[in-house]
N, C-alpha and C positions, 0 to 999 in steps of 0.2 A: 547630690542634691543637697539644696538649702532650704530649710522652711524658715520664714520670717513673719514676724508679728509685728503690728504697729499700732498704736494707742495714742489717739489726740491729747494734747494737753488742754485744760480748761481756764476759763475766766468765770469767776461768780461775781454777780452784779449785786445780789442783795439775800439776806438771810444766813450768812456765812456764820458759823458758830451755833446755829440751832440744830445742827445735825449730830452735836456732840453730846454724849451721856453727861449727866442724868436730865438735861432738860429735854431732849428728843422724846426719851420715854414718858416722862410726866407732863409735858406740855404739847408735845408734837413740834417737830421743826419743819422748816418749808425753804428752799433755795431756789433761785431763779439765777440760770447761767446758760454758758454756751462754751463749745471746745472751739479751738482755732488751729490753725495749720503749723503748729509745732507739736513734735510727736517724741516718743519714746519707742526704740527700735529693738528687737530681739531677733538675732539670728542664730538658727540651729543647725549644725553641720554632724551628721551621725559618723561614728567611728565603728571600726570593727573590733576594737578592744574594750577595755573596761576603764578606760581613763576620761575623766571628765574634766576638760580644760575650759575656763571662763575668763573672758578677757572684757574689761572695761575699756572701750575705747577712749571715753571721755577722761579717765583718770590714768590711762596708759598702765594698767594694772592686770595682772594674770595670776589667778590661783588654779591650782590643780587638785583633783580629788580622785578617788577610786569608788566605782560603783559599790562596792561591799562596805565602804565605811560608814559611820554615823557621821551625819552632818553636825559640827558645832559651831554654834551661834557666836562669832567673835568680832562681831563688827567689820568684817571682809566680805563685802557682797553677799550679805546675808538674805538679801531678797532673793537671790538666785537659789541659795540653798534650800530655802523654807518651800519654793516654788517646786523643786525637783522632788523634794519629801513628799509634797501633798499630791504630785502628780505620778508618784513611785515610778520615777526615771530609773531604770536598772540599766541601759545599754550606753556606752560610751559615746561621748560627744563634744563638740567644741561650740561654745555659746558665745557669742559676741553682743555687747550691749551699747547703745548710743543714745543720747537725749539732746535735744534740742534746747534744753535751759538747764541750768545747774539746780541742784537740790537747793532748797529753802527759796526758790525764786517766789513761789506762791502760786504756782501754776499746777501744782498737784503733780509733782514730777514722779516721786517714788512710788505712787499708786498707778500712774502710767506703765511706769517700769514694770511693776507687778501685773498688770493687765496684759502687756504685751508677751511677757514671759509664759503665762497661763494661756493665752490663746495661741500662741505658737507650739507651745508643748502639747495642747490638745489636738491640734492640727496633725503634729507629728504621730501622736498615738491613735488618730482615729476616733476621739472621743469628742460626742456631739454636746454641746451646752449652748443654752439659749443665754441671752443677754442678762436677764436676772441672775441666772445660776454662775455665769462667769463673774459678774460684778460682786455677788455675795461671797464667792469663793476668794476673790482678789481681798476683799475685807477680812474674811477670817483668818487669810494667811497674814497680812499685814499687820493686823489690829490685835488679834488673840492668839496667833502662834507666835509670832514676833514681839509683841508687847509693844508696838510703836503707837504712840498716843495719837488720836486724831478722830475725826467722825467718818460719816459715810459717804459724803457727797463726792470725793473724788473717783472712787472707784467705779459709781454708777455713772458720773459723768464722762468718764473716759471711755466706758464700754459703750454707752448708748450714743453718744454724740451728738452733735447738734444742740439746738436751742431746747430746753427742758425745764420744766417747773417740777422739782422733786419734793415729795412730802416724806418724811421720817417719823416713825412711831416706835423704833426700836429695831432688833434683829429680826430679819425676815418681815418686816413691817414696813417695806419702801415701796411707793407708788412713783413710778416716772411717768409723768405727763409731757410727752412731746407737743412744743408749741408751735402751731402752724402760721408762720409769720410771713406776711407777704414779702417777695423780694425787694419791692422798693423800700419797705421799712427797713430790713435789714442791712441793705446795702448803704443806706442813709445812715444808719447807726453805724455802722463801720466807718464809714467817713468822717463821722463827727468824734470818733473816739482815738485817742492817744494811748499808747501802751510806753511806758516809759521805765526804764530799769533804773533803780536807784543806786545800784552800784553795792549794795550789801545785803546778804542773804540773812535769813532767820533760821533760828530753831524753833521750828512750830510747835514741837513737844514741850517746851518750856511755857511758851504763851498759853496753850491748850490747857496744861496742868493750873496755871494761875487762873484762867477762866472758870475751869472746874471749881477751884478753891472758893471764888466768888460767888459760887451759885447762890448761896443762902444770903448774899449781902443784898439789900433791897434794890439798891440803884442799879447794880450790876443785872439783876434779875429782870427789873423792869427794861433795862436797855435792851436784853435779849427779846423780850416779848415786843418791843419796839421794831426790833431787826425783822423778827418774823413777820410782823403786820405790814412792814413796808414790802416785804417779798411778794406778797399778794397784791399790793397796790402796785407795783413794778411791773408784774405780771399785766395788770389790765392796761396799764399806760401804753406799753410796748405792744401789746396785741392792738389796740387801737391807733398806734402810731403816732402818739403823742410824745414825741422824742424829747422836746425840752423839758416836759413834766417829768419824765423819765430821768434825765440827768440831774434834776434838782433832788430827786429822790435818791440818787446816789449819795448827795452830799448828806442829806438827812440821815441815810443809813450809817455813813462814816461816822458822823457826829455821835449817832447812839452806839455804834460800836466801838468807839475809843474809851467808853464807860464801863466796857464789859472786863476790861484789863489795862494796867497802866503800862503794861509792855507792849501793846500792840502798836505803838507808834514811837518817835524818836525825833529830837529836834531836826535834823535832815529832812526826814519826811514831812514833816510840819511846814517847814520852809518852802519845800517844793510844792506843797498841796497850796498853800496860803498865796505864794505867788502866781500859782495857775489861776487862782480864783480871782486875784487882782487883776489877771490879763484879759479875763472873759469868761473862763471855764465855768459852767453852772454845777458840776460836781465832779465827785470821783472817790477812788478809794483804793487801799492797798489790798492786792489780791492773797488769798491765802489768809493764814491765821494773822498775819501783820507781822511789825518788827523791820521789816526791810523786803527786798526784791522788788516786785514790778507793781507801779502805780499805775492805775486805769483812771484816764482823765476824759470827760464829755465837754466836748466845747462846739458850740454852733459854727457853722463853716466859715463865717466872717471872720472870726477870731481865732481861728485854728491855728494858724501861722504864727499869732502872736504869742499864744500860748508854749507852741513848740519852741520857738526862738527862746523864751525865758526859761522852759524846763533845761534846754540845751546849756544855757549860759550858766544855771546854776550846778551844771555837773551831770544831768539826768541823759541816760542815753536811751534815744527813741528808737523802737522796734518795729519793722515792717510785720505786717501779719494780715491774715483775713480769717473769716470765720470758716470753720470746718464744720460740715452737716453731717458727715460719717462718723461712725464710732470705730471701735476695735476692728481690725482688718487682719487678716493672714494669707499668705500665698506661698508657693513652691516655685524655687528657681531650679532650671535644668542648667548646671554649670557648664555642661559640654556645649549647650545651645548659645550661651553667652560668652564664650570663650574667644577674646579679641586678639589673641596672641599672633593669629595668623589669618587675618581676613583676606578673603579672597572675592573679588567683584568680577563677574564675567559680563564681558561687552561682545557685542556681534562678532567682531572680527577677531579678538583676542582676550586672554585672561590676564588679569592684574593681581598681583599677590602683594599685601601690605603688612610687612611684618611690624608687630608693634611691642 
């Protein structure tokens, strides 16, 4: 038996950074975004002994524990240790982790990994958790137990999935508002968006620490307020289907967000963005805290090919993707049923066996 968990990665359109303390507690934060068809996966294979073996397929790393030992957070797959401690895993197992994007990509990878871990472990143990409980637990383990700096949005976005307008007022005061967007609108939005990997990952904790430090700086604080207000405006334009206006608001939001910290952008990103705008893009932004990773760009359909060519000429890597409307999922695989090592096909006159 294999228990699998899958959690989608997310793109944030507006409001990023307003979900971080102390702004969200004092002023209230708001973010609009969606999940995409890039995922974090967790697979759990129960064992009969007390050994816990964790494999990171992305890093080709394997670590081993005993169910009786105390987990030490030493930077080696600590997300798994913290999730196991929280879920009180006492049985031996093998855990396999894989993610469709690297850490620091701006797509909320670490939180998606945590959500996939928790939803798979909950399925294994028969623990019922609704989406709010799962997202809050993921936040607690990642932000409080492991002391990883960041906001609230990633855990909730990955858990709930789809288009959401999320409001934040601190711990246990998060409200997820699913957006009922017509198919024609979100299909056209997807067609007009480019997702470009800049080739450089960022350390989001450093950027977030700088943003928190700048909370008392007037211009930075005003920029956070603007970013929050723009999230509300973007929600309205998206629901109405005013996509070119939505694209221009992306640009306003990016200009405001850069004032929140000097570490949010860099010369390479600035060049990619400026050249995209010259080629006809209406707006865009770096995803996540900033500093690198994925650049999201909105282009009217008649100039999309020009913008794409310019980004690629400057070294950007365009990524195929679609919106994912589902959130965290889990399922169980019967290994015997899916054993392809000896496939037998029955035809009316004879049986054929195809060893693999």
